[in-house]
C-alpha positions as CSV (number, residue, x, y, z in Angstrom):
1,R,-3.5,137.9,45.2
2,A,-5.4,141.0,44.1
3,G,-3.0,143.8,43.1
4,R,-0.1,141.4,42.9
5,T,-1.0,138.9,40.2
6,G,-4.0,140.8,38.8
7,P,-6.2,143.9,39.2
8,G,-8.0,144.3,42.4
9,L,-8.0,145.9,45.9
10,C,-5.5,145.2,48.7
11,Y,-6.2,146.0,52.3
12,R,-3.2,146.6,54.6
13,L,-3.9,145.2,58.0
14,W,-1.0,147.0,59.7
15,D,0.2,150.5,60.1
16,E,2.0,151.7,56.9
17,S,4.9,152.9,58.9
18,T,5.4,149.4,60.4
19,A,8.2,147.5,58.7
20,L,7.4,143.8,58.3
21,E,10.1,141.1,58.4
22,E,11.0,139.8,54.9
23,A,10.2,136.3,56.1
24,T,9.0,134.6,59.2
25,V,11.6,132.8,61.4
26,P,11.7,129.1,60.4
27,E,9.9,127.0,63.1
28,I,12.9,124.8,63.6
29,M,14.9,127.8,64.9
30,E,12.5,128.3,67.8
31,A,10.9,124.9,68.4
32,D,11.6,122.4,71.2
33,L,13.7,119.8,69.4
34,A,13.3,117.0,71.9
35,P,10.6,115.1,69.8
36,L,12.7,115.5,66.7
37,S,15.9,114.5,68.4
38,L,14.3,111.3,69.7
39,Q,13.3,110.3,66.2
40,L,16.8,111.2,64.9
41,A,18.3,108.9,67.6
42,K,16.0,106.1,66.6
43,W,17.2,106.5,63.0
44,G,20.8,106.1,64.3
45,V,21.9,109.8,64.1
46,N,24.6,110.7,66.5
47,L,23.1,113.8,68.2
48,H,26.4,115.0,69.6
49,A,28.0,114.9,66.1
50,A,24.9,116.5,64.6
51,A,25.1,119.4,67.1
52,A,28.7,120.0,66.1
53,E,27.9,119.9,62.4
54,S,25.0,122.3,62.9
55,N,27.2,124.7,64.8
56,A,29.7,124.6,61.9
57,A,27.0,125.1,59.3
58,S,25.7,128.2,61.2
59,A,29.2,129.6,61.5
60,D,29.9,129.4,57.7
61,G,26.4,130.4,56.7
62,S,25.5,127.2,55.0
63,G,22.8,126.3,57.5
64,M,20.8,129.5,57.0
65,G,18.6,128.2,54.2
66,Q,18.5,130.9,51.5
67,G,17.3,128.4,48.9
68,S,20.1,125.9,49.5
69,V,20.3,122.9,51.8
70,C,22.8,121.8,54.4
71,V,23.7,118.4,55.7
72,V,23.5,117.7,59.4
73,G,23.5,114.2,60.9
74,G,23.5,112.7,57.4
75,L,20.2,114.4,56.6
76,R,19.5,117.4,54.2
77,W,17.9,120.4,55.9
78,L,16.6,123.7,54.5
79,D,17.6,125.2,57.8
80,A,20.1,123.5,60.1
81,P,18.5,122.8,63.6
82,P,20.2,125.1,66.1
83,A,23.2,123.5,67.8
84,T,22.1,124.9,71.2
85,R,18.6,123.5,70.9
86,L,19.9,120.1,69.7
87,T,22.3,120.0,72.7
88,A,19.5,120.9,75.1
89,A,17.3,118.2,73.6
90,T,20.1,115.7,73.9
91,D,20.6,116.5,77.5
92,L,16.9,116.1,78.2
93,L,16.6,112.8,76.4
94,Q,19.6,111.5,78.4
95,G,18.0,112.6,81.6
96,L,14.8,110.8,80.7
97,G,16.7,107.6,79.9
98,A,15.7,107.7,76.2
99,I,19.3,107.7,75.0
100,D,22.6,106.7,76.5
101,D,25.7,108.9,76.8
102,K,26.7,108.1,73.2
103,S,23.2,109.3,72.1
104,R,22.1,105.8,71.2
105,I,18.5,105.1,71.7
106,T,17.6,102.9,74.7
107,P,14.7,100.3,74.9
108,E,12.8,102.9,76.9
109,G,13.5,105.5,74.2
110,N,12.2,103.1,71.6
111,T,8.9,102.7,73.5
112,M,8.7,106.5,74.0
113,S,9.2,107.1,70.3
114,R,6.0,105.1,69.5
115,M,3.9,107.4,71.7
116,P,2.3,110.4,70.1
117,L,3.6,112.5,73.1
118,H,6.4,114.9,73.9
119,P,9.2,112.7,75.5
120,R,8.6,114.3,78.9
121,F,5.0,113.0,78.9
122,A,6.0,109.7,77.4
123,H,8.5,109.2,80.2
124,M,5.8,110.1,82.7
125,V,3.5,107.4,81.3
126,L,6.3,104.7,81.5
127,Q,7.2,105.7,85.0
128,A,3.6,105.6,86.1
129,Q,3.4,101.9,85.2
130,K,5.7,101.2,88.2
131,F,3.0,102.6,90.5
132,G,0.0,101.0,88.7
133,A,-1.1,104.4,87.4
134,T,-0.6,103.9,83.6
135,E,-4.2,104.8,82.8
136,L,-4.1,108.0,84.8
137,A,-0.8,109.0,83.3
138,A,-2.0,108.3,79.8
139,V,-5.1,110.5,80.4
140,L,-2.8,113.3,81.8
141,G,-0.4,113.0,78.9
142,S,-3.1,113.1,76.3
143,M,-5.0,115.9,78.0
144,L,-1.8,118.1,78.4
145,S,-1.1,117.5,74.7
146,E,-4.4,118.9,73.6
147,R,-5.7,122.5,74.0
148,D,-7.4,123.3,77.3
149,L,-10.5,121.2,77.8
150,L,-12.2,124.0,79.8
151,R,-14.4,126.1,77.7
152,S,-13.0,129.6,77.2
153,G,-16.1,131.1,78.6
154,S,-15.9,129.2,81.9
155,S,-15.6,131.4,85.0
156,T,-12.9,129.0,86.3
157,V,-10.8,128.8,83.2
158,S,-8.1,130.9,84.9
159,S,-7.5,128.1,87.3
160,A,-4.4,126.1,86.3
161,S,-5.4,123.0,88.3
162,L,-4.9,119.7,86.6
163,L,-7.2,118.1,89.2
164,L,-10.0,120.4,88.1
165,R,-9.5,119.3,84.5
166,L,-9.5,115.6,85.6
167,V,-12.8,116.2,87.5
168,C,-14.2,118.0,84.5
169,L,-13.2,115.1,82.1
170,A,-14.6,112.5,84.5
171,R,-17.9,114.2,84.7
172,A,-18.0,114.8,81.0
173,V,-17.9,111.1,80.3
174,G,-20.5,110.3,83.0
175,G,-18.1,109.5,85.8
176,D,-18.2,110.6,89.4
177,A,-16.0,113.5,90.4
178,G,-15.9,111.9,93.8
179,D,-13.9,109.0,92.3
180,I,-11.0,111.4,91.9
181,A,-9.3,112.1,95.3
182,G,-10.2,115.7,96.3
183,G,-12.3,116.3,93.3
184,S,-15.5,117.2,95.1
185,S,-13.8,119.4,97.6
186,L,-11.9,121.2,94.8
187,A,-15.1,121.9,92.9
188,A,-16.7,123.2,96.1
189,A,-13.7,125.4,96.8
190,L,-14.0,127.0,93.4
191,G,-17.7,127.5,93.9
192,V,-18.7,125.1,91.1
193,P,-21.5,122.6,91.8
194,V,-20.1,119.1,91.0
195,S,-23.3,118.5,88.9
196,E,-22.3,121.4,86.7
197,V,-18.6,120.6,86.2
198,A,-19.3,118.6,83.0
199,A,-20.8,121.7,81.3
200,M,-17.4,123.4,81.5
201,A,-15.8,120.8,79.2
202,D,-15.2,121.2,75.5
203,R,-16.6,117.9,74.2
204,G,-14.3,117.8,71.2
205,V,-11.2,118.1,73.3
206,V,-12.6,115.5,75.7
207,R,-13.1,113.0,72.9
208,R,-9.6,113.5,71.5
209,A,-8.0,113.3,74.9
210,L,-9.7,110.0,75.7
211,L,-8.9,108.5,72.3
212,G,-5.3,109.6,72.7
213,A,-5.2,108.1,76.2
214,R,-6.4,104.7,74.9
215,Q,-3.8,104.7,72.2
216,L,-1.1,105.6,74.7
217,A,-2.1,102.9,77.2
218,S,-1.9,100.3,74.4
219,A,1.6,101.4,73.5
220,V,2.9,100.7,76.9
221,P,4.5,97.2,77.1
222,P,3.4,94.9,79.9
223,A,4.9,95.4,83.3
224,G,8.3,93.7,83.4
225,G,8.3,93.3,79.6
226,G,10.6,96.3,79.0
227,G,10.9,98.2,75.8
228,D,12.2,97.1,72.4
229,D,15.9,96.6,71.9
């Protein structure tokens, strides 16, 4: 605040000739709206109507913030969620079976909404139950929702392999990388001794991923039980 609300020194951290934007773009204008849309559907908001209202608000300028609010889907917003992003989110949720063609939430969607995951990952966890792989899917969903569990200084951090990360997680909690199909051979191919895989893991991320996985697994209804109505 020095130099603005009182005497002091200000340090400019950019070139003086560089013109900065007057304000940053609101996150809602650029974000993936699928998680928000799932919650809106759970609250009974018609997503198709909301997209049309958002489009109208943007056309007349009422959805651009500027200190006022606009109403979309019966809710008051500082910035209207972009109609194109709402439509894309609605299409995704329909494809995942979270809402029906009238944007009403389904039993599966209700279950997905209780999971602290992006709808894509929540859908993966529910589908995995059919194959007896709920625990693995929960671990994957939780792990993918965290920052990378491989330490940034690791020589193999450039690898995008999910299998490597599962091996790393298993070893970090005292498991056997050989328990994961192909785990030992993958580590060998990358030139990483299996005994050293655990050292590549960020322990904080591992703890959060495992805690999240346990919470996810508990949110999945028993097989054959279905979701909430």
